[in-house]
C-alpha positions in Angstrom: 4.9 4.9 12.3 5.1 8.7 11.9 1.9 10.1 10.4 3.8 13.0 8.8 5.3 10.5 6.2 1.9 9.2 5.3 0.6 12.8 5.0 3.5 13.6 2.7 2.9 10.4 0.6 -0.7 11.4 0.2 0.2 14.9 -0.8 2.7 13.7 -3.4 0.2 11.1 -4.7 -2.5 13.8 -5.1 0.0 16.0 -7.0 1.0 13.0 -9.2 -2.7 12.2 -10.0 -3.4 15.9 -10.9 -0.3 16.5 -13.0 0.8 13.1 -14.5 -2.3 10.9 -14.9 -3.6 10.2 -18.4 -7.2 10.0 -17.5 -8.0 8.2 -20.8 -5.6 5.3 -20.5 -5.2 5.3 -16.7 -1.4 5.3 -16.8 1.0 8.1 -15.7 3.2 10.2 -18.0 6.9 10.5 -17.4 6.7 14.3 -17.2 4.0 16.8 -16.5 5.3 19.5 -18.8 4.6 18.5 -22.4 5.0 21.9 -24.0 8.5 21.3 -25.3 7.9 17.6 -26.1 6.6 16.0 -29.3 5.1 13.2 -27.3 4.8 12.4 -23.6 6.3 9.1 -22.6 4.7 6.5 -20.3 7.0 4.0 -18.8 5.4 0.6 -18.5 8.1 -2.0 -18.8 10.3 -3.0 -15.8 14.0 -3.2 -16.4 16.8 -3.2 -13.9 14.6 -0.5 -12.1 10.9 -1.0 -11.9 8.8 1.0 -14.3 7.4 4.3 -12.9 3.9 3.1 -13.6 4.4 -0.2 -11.8 5.8 1.6 -8.8 2.9 4.0 -8.8 0.4 1.2 -9.0 2.2 -0.4 -5.9 2.1 3.0 -4.1 -1.6 3.5 -4.9 -2.4 0.0 -3.7 -0.6 0.4 -0.3 -1.7 4.0 0.3 -5.3 3.0 -0.6 -5.2 0.5 2.2 -3.4 2.6 4.7 -5.5 5.7 4.2 -8.8 4.1 3.3 -8.8 5.6 -0.1 -10.8 3.3 -2.4 -10.0 5.6 -5.4 -6.3 4.8 -5.0 -6.8 1.0 -4.9 -9.3 1.2 -7.8 -6.7 3.1 -9.9 -4.1 0.5 -9.1 -6.5 -2.3 -10.1 -7.3 -0.5 -13.3 -3.6 -0.2 -14.2 -2.9 -3.8 -13.4 -5.9 -5.0 -15.3 -4.7 -3.2 -18.4 -1.3 -4.9 -18.1 -2.6 -8.5 -17.5 -2.6 -9.6 -21.1 0.8 -8.3 -21.7 2.0 -9.7 -18.4 1.1 -13.3 -19.5 2.9 -12.7 -22.8 6.1 -10.9 -21.6 6.5 -11.7 -17.9 10.3 -11.1 -18.0 9.8 -7.4 -18.7 7.0 -6.9 -16.2 8.2 -8.5 -13.0 7.2 -5.6 -10.8 3.7 -5.7 -12.3 3.7 -9.5 -11.6 4.5 -8.9 -7.9 1.6 -6.5 -7.7 -0.7 -9.1 -9.3 0.3 -11.7 -6.7 -0.1 -9.2 -3.9 -3.6 -8.1 -5.1 -4.7 -11.7 -5.6 -4.3 -12.4 -1.9 -6.0 -10.8 1.1 -3.9 -8.1 2.6 -3.7 -8.0 6.4 -4.2 -4.6 7.9 -2.3 -4.6 11.2 -2.8 -1.8 13.7 -0.6 -1.6 16.8 -1.6 0.6 19.7 0.3 1.1 23.0 3.5 1.8 24.7 5.5 -1.0 23.1 4.4 -0.1 19.6 8.0 0.0 18.2 9.0 -3.3 19.8 5.9 -5.0 18.5 6.5 -3.6 15.0 10.1 -5.0 15.1 8.8 -8.4 16.1 6.2 -8.4 13.3 8.9 -7.4 10.7 11.3 -10.1 11.7 9.1 -12.7 10.0 8.4 -12.6 6.3 4.7 -12.1 5.6 4.3 -10.2 2.3 0.6 -9.4 2.3 0.3 -6.9 5.1 0.3 -3.2 5.9 1.3 -2.0 9.4 0.3 1.1 11.3 0.9 2.0 14.9 0.8 4.6 17.5 1.8 4.8 21.2 -1.4 6.7 22.1 -4.1 7.4 19.5 -4.5 8.4 15.9 -7.1 9.5 13.4 -5.6 7.4 10.6 -8.3 5.0 9.4 -6.6 1.8 10.5 -5.9 3.3 14.0 -9.1 5.3 14.5 -10.9 4.2 17.7 -8.4 1.5 18.4 -6.8 1.6 21.8 -4.4 -0.2 24.1 -6.6 -2.5 26.1 -6.0 -2.3 29.9 -2.9 -0.3 29.1 -1.2 -3.1 27.3 0.0 -2.8 23.7 -2.7 -4.2 21.6 -2.6 -5.6 18.0 -5.6 -5.6 15.7 -5.4 -7.9 12.7 -8.0 -6.9 10.1 -8.9 -7.9 6.5 -10.9 -5.6 4.4 -11.7 -3.4 7.5 -13.0 -6.4 9.4 -11.0 -7.1 12.5 -10.4 -10.3 14.4 -10.3 -10.2 18.2 -7.5 -7.9 19.5 -4.4 -9.6 20.9 -1.7 -8.5 23.2 1.5 -10.0 21.6 3.0 -10.4 18.1 2.9 -14.2 18.2 -0.9 -14.2 18.6 -1.1 -11.7 15.8 0.9 -14.0 13.5 -1.5 -16.8 14.3 -4.4 -14.7 13.0 -2.8 -14.1 9.6 -4.5 -16.0 6.8 
């Protein structure tokens, strides 16, 4: 809930897109300096650690939602679509890709929290497992897309549950917000 971290994530993502993206295939190289290499590697298969490309696809998906960057979500979709045939053939080696496929197949709740109890409400929302959501919050106001022009109604901390930028009626407690989740 500190905007500086989203700004840093966006900056790092832009750097990664500029220096690592193979624009022809849509995946990311393992290194940006190919001068000393015979071939540049692209890591696609998940092992004990998720593949760098599956992690980047997850990052692009989440940041695309949080920052309202359709190009990010489109890149994540493009990457996943290219992996779908292989995913059905070798799911054991593509588990992180599979989790992204499940996530992108469901609507993602965009939850904005505004008001003095923002941290308490965030804690309440995180105590229950709901995998298809992104959270943003501020005690006062913010220009982040999910928080822009959202306010605490009558001074009470207010939650806005939205899907694809379309919000339901604002509510004033986490339990009511959970009831609005699809």
